[in-house]
C-alpha positions as CSV (number, residue, x, y, z in Angstrom):
1,X,9.2,-5.2,2.7
2,X,8.0,-8.8,1.1
3,X,7.6,-7.4,-2.5
4,X,10.6,-9.5,-3.5
5,X,8.2,-12.1,-3.5
6,X,6.0,-10.8,-6.2
7,X,7.9,-9.9,-9.5
8,X,5.0,-7.5,-10.7
9,X,5.1,-5.3,-7.2
10,X,8.8,-5.4,-7.1
11,X,9.2,-4.3,-10.8
12,X,6.6,-1.6,-10.0
13,X,8.5,-0.1,-7.7
14,X,11.7,0.0,-9.4
15,X,9.5,1.7,-12.4
16,X,8.8,4.3,-9.9
17,X,12.1,4.7,-8.4
18,X,14.1,5.0,-11.7
19,X,11.4,7.4,-13.0
20,X,11.9,9.5,-10.0
21,X,15.8,9.2,-9.9
22,X,15.5,7.6,-6.0
23,X,17.0,4.9,-4.8
24,X,15.1,1.6,-5.0
25,X,15.8,0.5,-1.6
26,X,14.0,4.0,0.0
27,X,11.2,3.6,-2.3
28,X,10.9,-0.3,-1.0
29,X,11.4,1.0,2.6
30,X,9.0,4.1,2.2
31,X,6.2,2.1,0.4
32,X,6.0,-0.6,3.2
33,X,6.0,2.6,5.6
34,X,3.3,3.9,3.8
35,X,1.1,0.9,3.5
36,X,1.9,0.2,7.2
37,X,0.3,3.2,8.3
38,X,-2.3,3.2,6.3
39,X,-3.3,-0.3,7.6
40,X,-3.2,1.1,11.2
41,X,-4.7,4.6,10.4
42,X,-7.6,2.6,8.0
43,X,-9.0,0.9,11.3
44,X,-9.4,3.5,13.2
45,X,-11.0,5.7,10.8
46,X,-13.2,3.1,8.8
47,X,-15.5,3.1,12.5
48,X,-15.7,6.9,12.3
49,X,-18.4,8.9,11.0
50,X,-18.9,10.7,8.6
51,X,-17.3,7.7,6.4
52,X,-20.5,5.9,4.3
53,X,-20.9,2.2,4.8
54,X,-20.5,1.8,1.2
55,X,-17.1,4.0,0.5
56,X,-15.7,1.7,3.6
57,X,-16.9,-1.5,2.0
58,X,-15.1,-0.2,-1.2
59,X,-12.2,0.7,0.3
60,X,-11.9,-2.8,2.2
61,X,-12.5,-4.7,-0.9
62,X,-10.0,-2.8,-3.2
63,X,-6.8,-2.6,-0.7
64,X,-7.0,-6.2,-1.3
65,X,-6.3,-6.2,-4.8
66,X,-2.7,-4.4,-4.3
67,X,0.0,-7.1,-3.9
68,X,2.4,-4.8,-1.6
69,X,-1.1,-4.5,0.9
70,X,-1.3,-8.1,1.1
71,X,2.3,-9.0,1.8
72,X,2.9,-6.5,4.4
């Protein structure tokens, strides 16, 4: 995971791990796996009805606003 390149991303995940009282390393691994899985599933699902084109457009636009998404 490349979240270490973006202090804002890592700080957010560190905060979440501390709040949840879970290992920071575990949170970083889970976050990376979640983003990778979302990318895999989204590529297929966004082409499958009944998703409205407007919804697909919004999700596609919004996902790039998250540093962790861009880095993976």
